[in-house]
C-alpha positions, 0 to 999 in steps of 0.5 A: 868639201867644206860647204859651211859658206852656204848657210852664210850665203843664204842669210845674206841673200835673204837680207838683200831680198828684204832690203830690195823689197823695201825700196821705193821707186824713188830710192831705186832711182837715187844716184850712187854715182854720176852714171848709175842709180841704186836700181842699175847697181842692183841690176849689174850685181844680178847680171854678174851673179847669174852669169857666174852661176851659169858658168859654175853650173856648166863646169859641174855638168861638163867639167870644162870651164 
C-alpha cells in the first residue's frame, strides 16, 4: 500500500500546530463568519478529525466500518 502521503500529512500537521500555537486569544476570538470564530472553526476541525481517526482505528481493529 502506498503510504507516501504520511510525510506530507506530518508536515501539514506540524505547520498547523505552529500556526495555532502562535495565535493570541484575540486572534482565536476573531470571527470567520457571523456564528464562528477562529477558535470554534479549529475546534470543529479537531472534532471531525478525531471522530474519523476513531472510525479508521475501529475499522483496522474489527474490519467493520
